[in-house]
C-alpha positions as CSV (number, residue, x, y, z in Angstrom):
1,X,-77.6,44.2,-172.7
2,X,-77.6,47.6,-171.1
3,X,-80.5,49.0,-173.2
4,X,-83.9,48.5,-171.7
5,X,-86.4,47.2,-174.1
6,X,-90.1,47.9,-173.9
7,X,-92.4,44.9,-173.4
8,X,-95.4,45.2,-175.7
9,X,-98.9,44.3,-174.8
10,X,-98.9,41.2,-176.9
11,X,-95.7,39.9,-175.2
12,X,-97.3,40.6,-171.8
13,X,-100.4,38.8,-172.9
14,X,-98.4,35.8,-174.2
15,X,-96.6,35.6,-170.8
16,X,-99.9,35.8,-168.9
17,X,-101.7,33.3,-171.0
18,X,-100.8,30.5,-168.6
19,X,-102.0,32.4,-165.5
20,X,-105.6,31.4,-165.9
21,X,-107.2,29.4,-163.0
22,X,-108.3,25.9,-163.8
23,X,-111.1,23.9,-162.3
24,X,-109.9,21.1,-160.0
25,X,-110.1,17.6,-161.4
26,X,-112.7,15.7,-159.4
27,X,-113.4,12.0,-159.1
28,X,-116.6,10.3,-158.0
29,X,-116.4,8.1,-154.9
30,X,-117.3,4.4,-155.8
31,X,-118.9,3.8,-152.4
32,X,-120.9,7.0,-151.6
33,X,-120.9,8.8,-155.0
34,X,-119.5,12.1,-153.6
35,X,-117.1,14.3,-155.5
36,X,-113.5,14.4,-154.2
37,X,-110.1,15.5,-155.4
38,X,-108.2,12.9,-157.4
39,X,-105.7,10.6,-155.6
40,X,-107.1,11.6,-152.2
41,X,-109.6,9.9,-149.9
42,X,-113.2,10.8,-150.0
43,X,-114.0,13.3,-147.2
44,X,-117.6,12.0,-146.9
45,X,-117.0,8.3,-146.2
46,X,-113.2,8.1,-145.7
47,X,-112.5,5.5,-148.4
48,X,-109.8,5.5,-151.0
49,X,-109.7,3.1,-153.9
50,X,-112.4,0.8,-152.5
51,X,-111.1,0.5,-148.9
52,X,-111.8,2.5,-145.8
53,X,-108.8,4.6,-144.8
54,X,-110.2,6.8,-142.1
55,X,-113.3,6.2,-139.9
56,X,-115.0,9.5,-140.5
57,X,-118.0,8.7,-138.3
58,X,-115.8,8.0,-135.3
59,X,-113.9,11.2,-135.9
60,X,-117.1,13.3,-136.0
61,X,-118.4,11.8,-132.8
62,X,-115.1,12.4,-131.1
63,X,-115.0,16.0,-132.3
64,X,-118.6,16.6,-131.1
65,X,-117.8,15.1,-127.7
66,X,-114.7,17.4,-127.3
67,X,-116.8,20.4,-128.3
68,X,-119.5,19.6,-125.7
69,X,-116.8,19.1,-123.0
70,X,-115.3,22.4,-123.9
71,X,-118.6,24.1,-123.7
72,X,-119.3,22.6,-120.3
73,X,-115.9,23.8,-119.0
74,X,-116.7,27.3,-120.2
75,X,-119.9,27.2,-118.3
76,X,-122.1,28.0,-121.3
77,X,-125.2,26.2,-122.3
78,X,-125.2,24.8,-125.7
79,X,-127.5,26.6,-128.1
80,X,-129.4,24.4,-130.6
81,X,-128.5,25.0,-134.2
82,X,-132.0,26.1,-135.1
83,X,-131.9,28.9,-132.6
84,X,-128.4,30.0,-133.8
85,X,-129.8,30.5,-137.3
86,X,-132.9,32.3,-136.2
87,X,-131.2,34.9,-134.0
88,X,-129.9,37.2,-136.9
89,X,-133.3,37.1,-138.6
90,X,-135.1,38.0,-135.4
91,X,-132.7,40.9,-134.7
92,X,-133.2,42.2,-138.2
93,X,-136.9,41.9,-137.9
94,X,-136.8,43.8,-134.6
95,X,-134.8,46.6,-136.2
96,X,-137.3,46.8,-139.1
97,X,-140.3,46.9,-136.7
98,X,-138.6,49.6,-134.6
99,X,-138.0,51.7,-137.7
100,X,-141.6,51.3,-138.8
101,X,-142.8,52.5,-135.4
102,X,-140.5,55.5,-135.6
103,X,-141.9,56.4,-139.1
104,X,-145.5,56.0,-137.8
105,X,-144.8,58.3,-134.9
106,X,-143.2,60.9,-137.1
107,X,-146.2,60.7,-139.5
108,X,-148.6,61.3,-136.5
109,X,-146.6,64.3,-135.3
110,X,-146.5,65.7,-138.8
111,X,-150.3,65.3,-139.2
112,X,-150.8,67.0,-135.8
113,X,-148.6,70.0,-136.8
114,X,-150.3,70.3,-140.2
115,X,-153.7,70.3,-138.5
116,X,-152.6,73.0,-136.1
117,X,-151.3,75.1,-139.0
118,X,-154.6,74.8,-140.9
119,X,-156.6,76.1,-137.9
Protein backbone atom coordinates (compact mmCIF):
# COMPACT_ATOMS: atom_id res chain seq x y z
CA UNK A 1 0.00 0.00 0.00
CA UNK A 2 1.37 3.33 -0.93
CA UNK A 3 -1.21 5.37 0.93
CA UNK A 4 -0.34 6.23 4.48
CA UNK A 5 -3.13 5.66 6.93
CA UNK A 6 -3.70 7.56 10.11
CA UNK A 7 -3.44 5.63 13.35
CA UNK A 8 -6.29 6.65 15.62
CA UNK A 9 -6.00 7.19 19.35
CA UNK A 10 -7.99 4.06 20.05
CA UNK A 11 -5.70 1.91 17.88
CA UNK A 12 -2.64 3.42 19.59
CA UNK A 13 -4.22 2.67 22.96
CA UNK A 14 -4.97 -0.91 21.94
CA UNK A 15 -1.36 -1.38 20.91
CA UNK A 16 -0.06 0.12 24.15
CA UNK A 17 -2.42 -1.83 26.38
CA UNK A 18 0.26 -4.48 26.90
CA UNK A 19 3.00 -1.99 27.86
CA UNK A 20 2.02 -1.69 31.51
CA UNK A 21 4.58 -2.69 34.13
CA UNK A 22 3.73 -5.72 36.18
CA UNK A 23 4.81 -6.48 39.73
CA UNK A 24 7.41 -9.24 40.02
CA UNK A 25 6.16 -12.61 41.23
CA UNK A 26 7.67 -13.24 44.64
CA UNK A 27 7.95 -16.42 46.62
CA UNK A 28 8.58 -16.87 50.32
CA UNK A 29 11.69 -18.71 51.42
CA UNK A 30 10.87 -21.88 53.38
CA UNK A 31 13.91 -21.52 55.64
CA UNK A 32 14.16 -17.83 56.50
CA UNK A 33 10.79 -16.48 55.32
CA UNK A 34 12.30 -13.74 53.11
CA UNK A 35 10.77 -12.74 49.78
CA UNK A 36 12.69 -13.68 46.62
CA UNK A 37 12.08 -13.98 42.89
CA UNK A 38 10.62 -17.28 41.76
CA UNK A 39 12.96 -20.03 40.52
CA UNK A 40 15.93 -18.25 42.07
CA UNK A 41 17.83 -18.79 45.28
CA UNK A 42 17.04 -16.74 48.36
CA UNK A 43 19.52 -13.84 48.62
CA UNK A 44 19.23 -13.79 52.43
CA UNK A 45 20.11 -17.40 53.29
CA UNK A 46 21.35 -18.79 49.95
CA UNK A 47 18.94 -21.72 49.79
CA UNK A 48 16.87 -22.98 46.86
CA UNK A 49 14.11 -25.56 47.18
CA UNK A 50 15.11 -26.58 50.67
CA UNK A 51 18.86 -26.99 50.18
CA UNK A 52 21.72 -24.55 50.63
CA UNK A 53 23.16 -23.55 47.26
CA UNK A 54 25.46 -20.69 48.26
CA UNK A 55 27.08 -19.99 51.62
CA UNK A 56 26.04 -16.35 51.95
CA UNK A 57 27.67 -15.81 55.34
CA UNK A 58 31.07 -16.91 54.06
CA UNK A 59 30.71 -14.66 51.02
CA UNK A 60 29.91 -11.65 53.21
CA UNK A 61 32.86 -12.25 55.50
CA UNK A 62 35.20 -12.68 52.52
CA UNK A 63 33.87 -9.46 50.98
CA UNK A 64 34.37 -7.52 54.22
CA UNK A 65 37.90 -8.91 54.53
CA UNK A 66 38.73 -7.76 50.98
CA UNK A 67 37.30 -4.30 51.67
CA UNK A 68 39.35 -3.92 54.84
CA UNK A 69 42.52 -4.99 53.01
CA UNK A 70 41.80 -2.50 50.25
CA UNK A 71 41.30 0.30 52.76
CA UNK A 72 44.57 -0.60 54.48
CA UNK A 73 46.44 -0.52 51.15
CA UNK A 74 45.02 2.91 50.41
CA UNK A 75 46.26 4.11 53.77
CA UNK A 76 42.89 5.37 54.94
CA UNK A 77 41.40 4.59 58.30
CA UNK A 78 38.05 2.90 58.31
CA UNK A 79 35.24 5.22 59.38
CA UNK A 80 32.54 3.55 61.49
CA UNK A 81 29.13 3.37 59.84
CA UNK A 82 27.57 5.48 62.58
CA UNK A 83 29.92 8.38 61.86
CA UNK A 84 29.33 8.08 58.11
CA UNK A 85 25.61 8.59 58.61
CA UNK A 86 26.07 11.47 61.05
CA UNK A 87 28.38 13.61 58.89
CA UNK A 88 25.78 14.96 56.44
CA UNK A 89 23.43 15.87 59.28
CA UNK A 90 26.21 17.66 61.14
CA UNK A 91 27.21 19.56 58.01
CA UNK A 92 23.61 20.64 57.45
CA UNK A 93 23.23 21.68 61.07
CA UNK A 94 26.44 23.72 60.86
CA UNK A 95 25.17 25.51 57.76
CA UNK A 96 21.86 26.28 59.46
CA UNK A 97 23.62 27.62 62.55
CA UNK A 98 25.89 29.79 60.40
CA UNK A 99 22.87 31.25 58.59
CA UNK A 100 21.14 31.93 61.92
CA UNK A 101 24.24 33.81 63.12
CA UNK A 102 24.29 35.88 59.92
CA UNK A 103 20.62 36.76 60.36
CA UNK A 104 21.19 37.77 63.99
CA UNK A 105 24.11 39.99 62.96
CA UNK A 106 22.10 41.68 60.22
CA UNK A 107 19.24 42.28 62.70
CA UNK A 108 21.69 43.88 65.15
CA UNK A 109 23.10 46.12 62.43
CA UNK A 110 19.60 47.07 61.30
CA UNK A 111 18.59 47.97 64.86
CA UNK A 112 21.71 50.10 65.31
CA UNK A 113 21.09 52.00 62.07
CA UNK A 114 17.43 52.50 62.98
CA UNK A 115 18.43 53.84 66.40
CA UNK A 116 20.86 56.28 64.76
CA UNK A 117 18.15 57.50 62.36
CA UNK A 118 15.73 58.15 65.24
CA UNK A 119 18.29 60.35 67.08
